[in-house]
C-alpha positions as CSV (number, residue, x, y, z in Angstrom):
1,M,0.0,0.0,0.0
2,R,1.2,3.5,-0.7
3,F,0.6,6.7,1.3
4,E,0.7,10.4,0.5
5,I,2.6,12.4,3.2
6,M,2.1,16.1,3.2
7,R,4.3,18.5,5.2
8,L,2.2,21.2,6.7
9,D,2.9,24.9,7.3
10,D,3.4,25.6,11.0
11,V,1.3,28.8,10.9
12,D,-1.8,27.9,8.9
13,G,-1.6,24.2,8.4
14,T,-1.7,24.3,4.6
15,A,0.2,21.7,2.6
16,V,3.7,22.9,1.7
17,D,4.8,19.8,-0.2
18,S,3.9,16.1,-0.5
19,T,5.4,12.8,-1.4
20,V,4.1,9.3,-2.0
21,V,5.8,6.5,-0.2
22,D,5.3,2.8,0.4
23,A,4.0,1.5,3.8
24,A,7.5,0.4,4.9
25,S,8.7,4.0,4.7
26,V,6.0,5.7,6.7
27,N,7.3,4.9,10.2
28,G,10.7,6.4,9.5
29,I,9.2,9.6,8.1
30,V,6.9,9.9,11.1
31,R,9.9,9.5,13.4
32,Q,11.9,12.2,11.5
33,A,9.0,14.6,11.6
34,A,8.5,14.1,15.3
35,A,12.2,14.6,16.0
36,V,12.0,18.1,14.5
37,S,8.4,18.9,15.6
38,Q,7.2,19.0,12.0
39,R,3.5,18.8,11.2
40,I,2.6,16.1,8.6
41,Y,-0.7,14.7,7.3
42,I,-0.8,11.1,6.0
43,R,-3.5,9.5,3.9
44,P,-3.7,6.6,1.5
45,A,-2.4,7.5,-2.0
46,E,-5.2,7.9,-4.5
47,N,-3.4,5.8,-7.1
48,A,-2.3,2.7,-5.3
49,A,-0.4,1.3,-8.4
50,S,3.2,0.4,-7.6
């Protein structure tokens, strides 16, 4: 399964950029974001094709 991860602006919460990753990568990205107090939004990617 693939997920879209969006980095959010600290002030207004709008998406600054996004990337699509596989499920195995999500945990590492969440840990990195938490380490620097970065706001992210994760959702299933619309096109699940690999």
